[in-house]
C-alpha positions as CSV (number, residue, x, y, z in Angstrom):
1,M,71.3,108.0,102.7
2,K,74.8,108.8,102.1
3,Q,74.8,106.2,99.3
4,N,71.2,107.4,97.8
5,R,72.8,110.7,97.4
6,Q,76.0,109.3,95.8
7,L,73.7,107.3,93.3
8,S,71.6,110.2,92.5
9,R,74.8,112.3,91.8
10,S,75.9,109.7,89.6
11,R,72.7,109.7,87.5
12,L,72.7,113.3,87.3
13,C,76.1,113.1,85.7
14,L,75.2,110.6,83.2
15,N,72.3,112.4,82.2
16,Y,74.0,115.6,81.7
17,F,76.7,113.9,79.5
18,S,74.8,111.9,77.3
19,S,73.8,114.8,75.8
20,R,77.2,116.2,75.4
21,P,79.3,113.0,73.9
22,S,82.4,115.4,73.0
23,L,82.7,116.3,76.8
24,K,82.0,112.6,77.6
25,A,84.9,111.4,75.3
26,T,87.2,114.2,76.7
27,A,86.3,114.2,80.3
28,L,84.8,110.9,80.8
29,C,82.2,112.3,83.8
30,A,82.2,115.8,84.9
31,I,79.9,115.5,87.8
32,L,77.7,118.4,88.6
33,V,76.9,119.5,91.8
34,P,74.5,120.4,94.0
35,L,72.5,117.3,93.7
36,S,69.2,118.5,93.9
37,L,67.5,119.5,90.6
38,N,66.3,122.9,92.1
39,A,69.9,123.8,92.0
40,Y,70.1,123.4,88.1
41,Q,68.5,126.7,87.4
42,G,67.9,126.9,83.8
43,L,70.0,123.5,82.9
44,H,68.1,121.9,80.0
45,I,69.1,118.0,80.2
46,K,68.1,116.3,76.8
47,S,69.1,113.1,75.5
48,D,68.0,111.6,72.1
49,L,69.3,108.2,72.1
50,S,67.7,107.4,68.5
51,A,70.0,110.0,66.9
52,P,73.3,108.6,64.9
53,Q,76.0,108.7,67.0
54,D,78.2,110.7,64.6
55,Q,76.0,113.4,64.4
56,A,75.5,113.6,68.2
57,Q,79.1,113.9,68.4
58,N,79.5,116.4,65.8
59,A,76.5,118.5,67.4
60,S,78.2,118.2,71.0
61,A,81.6,119.0,69.5
62,T,80.2,122.4,67.9
63,Q,77.9,123.1,71.4
64,Y,81.5,122.6,73.5
65,A,83.5,124.9,71.1
66,T,80.6,127.6,71.3
67,E,80.7,127.3,75.0
68,H,84.3,127.7,75.0
69,Q,84.2,130.7,72.8
70,A,81.7,132.0,75.1
71,T,83.5,131.7,78.0
72,E,86.7,133.5,76.4
73,T,84.2,136.3,75.2
74,T,82.6,136.6,78.7
75,L,86.1,137.1,80.1
76,R,88.0,139.0,77.3
77,N,87.8,142.3,79.1
78,G,91.1,142.6,80.9
79,N,91.5,139.0,80.1
80,V,91.4,138.3,84.0
81,L,89.8,135.2,85.5
82,T,88.7,136.2,89.1
83,V,88.5,133.2,91.4
84,V,87.7,133.4,95.1
85,A,88.6,130.9,97.7
86,V,89.0,130.4,101.4
87,Q,92.3,129.3,102.4
88,G,92.8,125.7,103.3
89,P,94.5,122.2,102.9
90,T,92.4,121.6,99.9
91,T,92.0,124.9,98.1
92,V,94.9,127.3,98.5
93,F,97.7,128.5,100.9
94,Q,98.6,132.1,100.7
95,Q,100.6,134.0,103.2
96,D,103.0,136.8,102.6
97,G,103.1,136.5,98.6
98,F,103.7,132.7,99.1
99,T,100.9,131.1,97.2
100,H,100.4,127.5,96.2
101,G,97.9,124.4,96.8
102,F,96.2,121.7,95.2
103,G,92.8,123.9,94.4
104,Y,95.0,126.9,93.4
105,D,97.4,124.6,90.8
106,L,94.1,123.4,89.2
107,A,92.7,126.7,88.8
108,R,96.1,128.0,87.6
109,S,96.1,125.1,84.8
110,Y,92.4,126.1,83.9
111,A,93.3,129.8,83.4
112,K,96.4,129.0,81.2
113,S,94.1,126.7,79.1
114,M,91.7,129.5,78.5
115,D,94.8,132.1,78.0
116,L,93.7,133.9,81.1
117,R,95.7,135.7,83.9
118,L,94.3,133.9,87.0
119,E,93.5,136.8,90.0
120,L,92.9,134.7,93.2
121,K,91.0,136.5,96.2
122,T,90.9,135.0,99.5
123,V,88.2,135.3,102.1
124,K,87.5,134.4,105.6
125,D,84.6,131.8,104.8
126,N,82.9,129.9,102.6
127,A,79.7,131.8,103.0
128,T,81.5,134.9,101.9
129,A,83.2,133.2,99.0
130,L,79.9,131.9,97.8
131,S,78.2,135.5,98.0
132,W,81.2,136.6,96.0
133,V,79.9,134.3,92.9
134,K,76.5,135.5,93.7
135,Q,77.0,139.0,93.3
136,G,79.4,138.7,90.4
137,K,82.5,139.6,92.1
138,A,84.2,136.4,90.9
139,E,83.8,133.9,88.2
140,F,83.8,130.8,90.6
141,A,84.9,129.9,93.9
142,L,87.1,127.3,94.9
143,T,85.2,125.6,98.0
144,T,84.7,122.8,100.2
145,A,81.1,124.1,101.3
146,S,78.7,121.8,101.9
147,V,76.0,120.7,99.2
148,A,73.4,122.2,101.5
149,A,75.2,125.5,101.4
150,I,75.4,125.6,98.0
151,E,71.9,124.4,97.1
152,N,70.6,127.2,99.9
153,A,72.9,129.9,97.8
154,R,71.1,128.8,94.7
155,L,74.5,128.6,93.1
156,T,75.7,125.6,90.7
157,A,78.9,123.4,91.5
158,V,81.3,121.3,89.6
159,E,83.2,118.4,91.5
160,G,86.9,119.6,91.8
161,S,87.9,115.8,91.5
162,C,85.7,114.8,88.7
163,G,84.4,112.0,90.6
164,A,87.7,110.7,91.8
165,Q,87.0,111.5,95.5
166,P,88.9,108.3,96.8
167,I,92.3,110.3,95.4
168,L,91.4,113.0,97.4
169,E,90.5,111.1,100.4
170,K,93.8,109.0,100.1
171,Y,95.9,112.2,100.4
172,G,93.8,113.9,103.2
173,L,92.1,116.2,100.8
174,D,88.7,117.1,101.6
175,T,86.2,115.2,99.4
176,N,83.5,118.2,99.2
177,F,86.0,120.3,97.1
178,S,84.1,122.0,94.3
179,W,84.0,124.8,91.8
180,V,81.0,126.7,92.5
181,F,79.4,129.2,89.4
182,K,76.6,131.5,89.5
183,S,74.6,129.4,87.2
184,A,74.4,126.1,85.3
185,E,73.8,128.3,82.0
186,D,77.6,129.8,82.5
187,P,79.1,128.4,79.7
188,M,82.4,128.4,81.9
189,T,80.5,125.2,83.9
190,A,81.0,123.0,81.0
191,T,84.8,124.3,80.1
192,A,85.7,124.0,83.6
193,S,84.3,120.5,84.1
194,G,85.7,119.0,81.2
195,H,89.3,120.7,82.2
196,L,89.1,119.2,85.6
197,C,88.3,115.9,84.2
198,Q,91.0,115.8,81.5
199,S,93.3,116.5,84.4
200,K,92.0,113.5,86.2
201,N,92.4,111.5,83.0
202,T,95.8,112.5,82.1
203,G,97.0,111.8,85.9
204,T,97.5,115.7,86.6
205,L,95.0,115.4,89.4
206,Q,96.4,112.8,91.1
207,Q,99.9,114.0,90.9
208,L,98.8,117.1,92.5
209,A,96.8,115.5,95.1
210,S,100.2,113.4,95.8
211,F,102.5,116.4,95.9
212,Y,100.0,118.2,98.1
213,D,99.3,115.1,100.6
214,Q,98.1,116.5,104.1
215,Q,99.2,113.3,105.6
216,Y,102.5,113.2,104.3
217,I,104.3,113.8,107.8
218,K,102.5,112.1,110.7
219,D,100.7,114.3,113.5
220,S,103.3,112.7,116.3
221,D,106.2,113.7,114.0
222,L,104.9,117.3,113.7
223,Q,104.8,117.6,117.4
224,K,108.5,116.8,117.6
225,I,109.2,119.2,114.8
226,D,107.4,122.0,117.0
227,R,109.6,121.0,119.7
228,D,112.6,121.2,117.6
229,L,111.7,124.7,116.1
230,Q,110.5,126.2,119.3
231,K,114.1,125.4,120.7
232,R,116.2,126.0,117.8
233,L,114.3,128.7,115.5
234,P,114.3,131.6,117.7
235,I,118.3,131.5,118.0
236,Y,118.7,131.8,114.1
237,Q,115.3,133.7,113.2
238,A,117.0,137.2,112.9
239,S,120.0,135.5,110.3
240,F,117.0,133.9,108.4
241,K,115.2,137.2,108.3
242,Q,118.1,139.1,107.2
243,S,119.5,136.8,104.5
244,A,116.0,136.4,103.2
245,K,115.5,140.1,102.5
246,Q,118.9,140.2,101.0
247,H,117.8,137.9,98.5
248,D,114.3,138.2,98.1
249,L,113.3,135.1,99.7
250,D,110.6,134.3,101.8
251,W,112.2,133.6,105.2
252,H,109.9,131.0,106.5
253,F,110.7,129.2,103.3
254,L,114.5,129.7,103.9
255,A,114.1,128.4,107.5
256,A,112.1,125.5,106.5
257,I,115.2,124.5,104.0
258,G,117.4,124.9,107.2
259,Y,115.2,122.5,108.9
260,Q,115.3,120.0,106.3
261,E,118.8,120.4,106.1
262,S,120.2,119.9,109.4
263,Y,117.6,120.3,112.0
264,L,119.0,123.7,112.4
265,R,122.2,122.2,114.1
266,P,125.2,124.2,113.1
267,E,127.7,121.3,113.7
268,S,125.8,119.0,111.4
269,V,128.0,117.1,109.0
270,S,127.0,114.3,106.4
271,P,129.0,111.1,105.2
272,T,129.8,113.1,102.3
273,G,131.0,116.0,104.0
274,V,128.4,118.6,103.4
275,R,128.1,120.7,106.9
276,G,126.4,123.3,108.8
277,V,122.8,124.7,108.9
278,M,122.2,124.5,105.2
279,M,124.4,121.6,104.5
280,L,126.8,123.3,101.8
281,T,129.5,121.4,100.0
282,S,132.8,122.8,100.4
283,S,133.1,124.0,96.9
284,T,129.6,125.6,97.3
285,A,130.4,127.2,100.4
286,K,133.5,128.8,98.7
287,A,131.6,130.1,95.7
288,M,129.1,131.6,98.1
289,G,131.8,133.4,99.9
290,V,131.5,131.4,103.3
291,T,134.6,130.9,105.1
292,D,133.1,128.7,108.1
293,R,130.6,126.3,107.3
294,T,129.8,125.8,110.9
295,D,129.1,129.4,111.6
296,A,125.5,129.6,111.5
297,R,125.1,133.2,110.5
298,Q,127.4,132.4,107.3
299,S,125.7,129.2,106.5
300,I,122.5,131.0,106.2
301,Q,123.8,133.7,104.4
302,G,125.5,131.2,101.8
303,G,122.5,129.1,101.8
304,A,120.1,132.2,100.9
305,K,122.4,133.1,98.3
306,Y,122.8,129.7,96.4
307,M,118.9,129.5,96.6
308,Q,118.5,132.8,94.9
309,L,120.9,131.3,92.4
310,M,118.8,128.2,91.8
311,L,115.6,130.3,91.4
312,D,117.5,132.6,88.7
313,E,118.6,129.3,86.9
314,F,114.8,128.5,86.2
315,D,113.4,131.9,85.5
316,D,111.3,130.8,82.8
317,V,109.3,128.6,85.1
318,P,106.4,130.4,86.7
319,Y,105.7,130.7,90.3
320,P,104.9,128.8,92.6
321,D,106.6,125.9,90.3
322,R,109.7,127.7,90.4
323,N,109.9,127.2,94.2
324,W,110.0,123.7,93.7
325,Y,112.2,123.2,90.7
326,A,114.9,125.4,92.8
327,L,114.3,123.3,95.6
328,V,115.2,119.8,93.7
329,A,117.9,121.8,92.0
330,Y,119.5,122.6,95.6
331,N,119.2,119.0,96.5
332,M,120.5,117.4,93.4
333,G,122.4,120.3,91.5
334,P,120.7,122.4,88.7
335,G,122.5,120.1,86.1
336,A,120.3,117.3,87.0
337,V,117.1,119.1,86.7
338,Q,117.9,120.5,83.1
339,G,118.8,117.1,82.2
340,I,115.2,116.0,83.0
341,Q,113.8,119.0,81.5
342,K,115.6,117.8,78.1
343,R,114.1,114.4,78.5
344,L,110.6,115.9,79.1
345,K,110.7,118.0,76.2
346,N,111.7,115.2,73.7
347,Q,108.8,113.4,75.4
348,G,106.4,116.5,74.5
349,K,105.7,117.5,77.7
350,N,106.2,121.2,79.1
351,P,109.6,120.6,80.7
352,N,108.7,124.1,82.8
353,Q,105.5,122.6,84.5
354,W,105.9,121.0,88.1
355,V,103.6,118.3,87.7
356,N,105.7,117.0,84.8
357,L,109.0,117.1,86.6
358,Y,107.2,115.9,89.8
359,N,105.7,112.7,87.7
360,Y,109.2,112.1,86.2
361,L,110.8,112.0,89.7
362,E,108.0,109.8,91.0
363,R,107.7,107.4,88.1
364,N,111.7,106.8,88.0
365,Q,112.2,107.0,91.9
366,A,112.5,103.2,92.5
367,S,115.4,103.1,90.1
368,N,117.0,106.1,91.3
369,G,117.6,107.0,94.9
370,R,118.4,110.8,94.1
371,Y,114.8,110.9,92.6
372,R,113.5,109.6,95.7
373,Q,115.3,111.8,98.4
374,A,114.5,115.0,95.7
375,L,110.9,114.1,96.3
376,Q,110.9,113.6,100.0
377,Y,113.1,116.9,100.4
378,V,110.7,119.0,98.3
379,K,107.5,117.7,100.1
380,R,108.7,118.0,103.5
381,I,109.9,121.6,103.0
382,R,106.3,122.6,101.5
383,V,104.8,121.2,104.8
384,Y,107.7,122.9,107.1
385,T,106.9,126.0,105.2
386,E,103.3,125.9,105.8
387,H,103.6,124.7,109.4
388,I,106.0,127.5,110.4
389,K,103.7,130.1,108.6
390,Q,100.3,128.6,110.3
391,T,102.0,128.4,114.0
392,E,102.8,130.8,116.5
393,L,106.4,129.9,115.2
394,A,106.5,132.7,113.0
395,R,105.6,135.1,115.7
396,L,108.6,134.1,118.0
């Protein structure tokens, strides 16, 4: 039954895009769901295979440009793209102003491509998210709702992976991830599906899935991490909160950095001589006003101050990307990050986009151990931050 459903999905995809060669060329295959035809309200599938290919491409190019323009016109009032989502590992993580996630980053990229400001709203469940779209309170929903739920709501969805479910599955992300729209006649369904497939074809989707890997740390290791944090975090929590507030940081984020650096052990010393909870070098400690690196309070204060300096160093990078840039700089030094930014710019890539920095580190980690270490550093801190926020540890 599952196999038949997948086949019907593929056929619908091919039928839909045979009438839109320009989208086919741009996106290869933007697979629209729900699968049953009754979900495609008002969607007229046309295909004239006898027409000359160039004529069809020109017509479709014009149609796509019209759809893109129509989307922009629809949203011109206020230049805001309102998206609703249910928090989850695949969609978005949002707490205390700390917002990031696989689906969220894709939606940010889409909003930027349309020159719109993304306004994300989170709700308690998928039923509420679908209701928001139905009522016109949001342009679309980031959701992992089932096909049946979307069909019952009489809405239209675009597969969030553009048919690349194996990529989502590889990294522990929900293969039901989709963008749900009010109607298939909404021109945004075409521009959104085109953008998602372009993200797949350029490798952006795979890079984001890799960064947000939900299987990066094994459950057995997380259990050990829980035991460590339950034992040590209460001792230093006040210092993390105080220092984070002083330097306008999220204290859970700061605590996650401390755990990655030293497992919250003030006596920690590395072979290279860095030491303390935040593992500061002697020169960095001196610059941050730390006189005793083994004093936990001083170390946390110095680490918070240094982290804020790293965030300020990359103030032209938008959040949440700036958090990841600052972490790489905290680990490797800001000069190393700036050097990579220059190389990315020379390659014609946006030097202030995390997916590009991440891709560079990943592609070159085999030949540079520092890059491999930086990747592990940032991914682990992301996991630790989410874990601390999501568990009772945040309320110790």
